[in-house]
FITOR-550890 format. One record per residue (C-alpha): y, z, x; residue in one letter; residue number from 1. Coordinates in nm, 4 decimals, padded with zeros to 6 digits, always signed. Layout:
BEGIN
        Y        Z        X resn resi
        Y        Z        X    a  NUM
...
// end
This chain:
BEGIN
        Y        Z        X resn resi
 -05.3861 +15.9245 +13.8797    m    1
 -05.1532 +15.6379 +13.8663    g    2
 -04.8526 +15.5661 +13.6380    a    3
 -04.7770 +15.2270 +13.5006    s    4
 -04.5875 +15.0848 +13.2054    t    5
 -04.8127 +15.0378 +12.9157    i    6
 -04.7198 +14.8352 +12.5975    v    7
 -04.9089 +14.8211 +12.2715    f    8
 -04.9870 +14.4730 +12.1500    v    9
 -05.1449 +14.3307 +11.8371    k   10
 -05.4594 +14.1336 +11.8822    r   11
 -05.3138 +13.8399 +11.6839    e   12
 -05.0113 +13.8311 +11.9273    d   13
 -05.2186 +13.8169 +12.2510    l   14
 -05.2937 +13.4727 +12.3962    r   15
 -05.5107 +13.4436 +12.7051    w   16
 -05.3819 +13.1914 +12.9608    i   17
 -05.6510 +13.2403 +13.2250    s   18
 -05.8689 +13.5027 +13.3946    g   19
 -06.0555 +13.6673 +13.1148    k   20
 -06.3860 +13.6119 +13.2892    e   21
 -06.2690 +13.8167 +13.5810    s   22
 -06.1958 +14.1309 +13.3746    v   23
 -06.4212 +14.4273 +13.4187    r   24
 -06.4329 +14.7439 +13.1906    v   25
 -06.4658 +15.1034 +13.2965    f   26
 -06.5703 +15.3314 +13.0140    e   27
 -06.3462 +15.6321 +12.9505    p   28
 -06.4137 +15.9993 +12.9846    i   29
 -06.2754 +16.2366 +12.7219    s   30
 -05.9952 +16.2979 +12.6318    p   31
 -05.9187 +15.9205 +12.6982    y   32
 -06.0476 +15.6907 +12.4286    v   33
 -05.9987 +15.3471 +12.5599    y   34
 -06.2063 +15.1421 +12.8144    g   35
 -05.9953 +15.0765 +13.1273    r   36
 -05.9830 +14.7139 +13.2379    c   37
 -05.9289 +14.5810 +13.5892    f   38
 -05.9216 +14.2488 +13.7553    c   39
 -06.2458 +14.2158 +13.9625    e   40
 -06.0686 +13.9890 +14.2114    i   41
 -05.7524 +14.1819 +14.3002    c   42
 -05.8107 +14.5224 +14.1384    g   43
 -05.4960 +14.5164 +13.9195    t   44
 -05.5114 +14.7548 +13.6326    s   45
 -05.4816 +14.5740 +13.2996    l   46
 -05.4866 +14.8583 +13.0477    g   47
 -05.7257 +14.8040 +12.7643    e   48
 -05.6849 +14.4296 +12.7352    i   49
 -06.0419 +14.3676 +12.6097    l   50
 -06.0259 +14.6387 +12.3378    s   51
 -06.1891 +14.5327 +12.0001    p   52
 -05.9195 +14.7134 +11.8158    k   53
 -05.6415 +14.5473 +11.6085    d   54
 -05.3665 +14.7116 +11.8325    s   55
 -05.4262 +14.8307 +12.1877    f   56
 -05.2410 +14.9336 +12.5082    p   57
 -05.2233 +14.6942 +12.8093    i   58
 -05.0304 +14.6968 +13.1307    a   59
 -04.6950 +14.5253 +13.1020    a   60
 -04.7539 +14.3516 +13.4359    n   61
 -05.0371 +14.1530 +13.2663    a   62
 -04.7890 +13.9770 +13.0378    l   63
 -04.6075 +13.6568 +13.1360    d   64
 -04.2379 +13.6473 +13.0942    g   65
 -03.9817 +13.9052 +13.0117    d   66
 -04.0339 +14.1448 +12.7227    i   67
 -03.7586 +14.3344 +12.5482    e   68
 -03.8583 +14.6968 +12.4873    l   69
 -03.7501 +15.0509 +12.5353    m   70
 -03.9726 +15.3353 +12.6413    n   71
 -04.0999 +15.5325 +12.3391    q   72
 -04.2843 +15.8166 +12.4966    s   73
 -04.4635 +15.9611 +12.8020    h   74
 -04.8283 +16.0630 +12.7766    e   75
 -05.0295 +16.3089 +12.9932    f   76
 -04.7124 +16.4465 +13.1575    v   77
 -04.9078 +16.7595 +13.2531    g   78
 -05.1266 +16.5344 +13.4815    e   79
 -04.8358 +16.3607 +13.6561    k   80
 -04.7910 +16.4179 +14.0366    p   81
 -04.5010 +16.6499 +14.1287    s   82
 -04.3190 +16.3713 +14.3043    w   83
 -04.3101 +16.1448 +13.9923    y   84
 -03.9788 +16.1914 +13.8231    n   85
 -03.9279 +16.0947 +13.4564    i   86
 -03.5787 +15.9474 +13.4344    c   87
 -03.5273 +15.8895 +13.0628    d   88
 -03.5021 +16.0880 +12.7393    d   89
 -03.8146 +15.9572 +12.5747    a   90
 -04.0382 +16.2408 +12.4332    p   91
 -04.2870 +16.3917 +12.6789    q   92
 -04.6411 +16.4816 +12.5759    n   93
 -04.9022 +16.6838 +12.7810    d   94
 -05.1798 +16.4535 +12.6290    g   95
 -05.1791 +16.1918 +12.3610    h   96
 -04.8902 +16.2290 +12.1188    p   97
 -04.9834 +16.3997 +11.7891    e   98
// end
């Protein structure tokens, strides 16, 4: 398991600059619901950047420029490694938030 900063974007707000042809999708296993996308060249996790939905999570590191946001929640806290410390007051959920 790896942890990364995920942001939800609206399809209409996402503009591809380059690299879409190098993205590969790995289909989820329950309870996960989104296909996991990775760059086939470098292996970078991209979140669900090819999702057909109107709003979807992507890895913040896939975005160009600075984004202003505050963490809203932590998901799957029950699966985090013991050495990973959560250092904010955002709500923590064992799975997907209800």
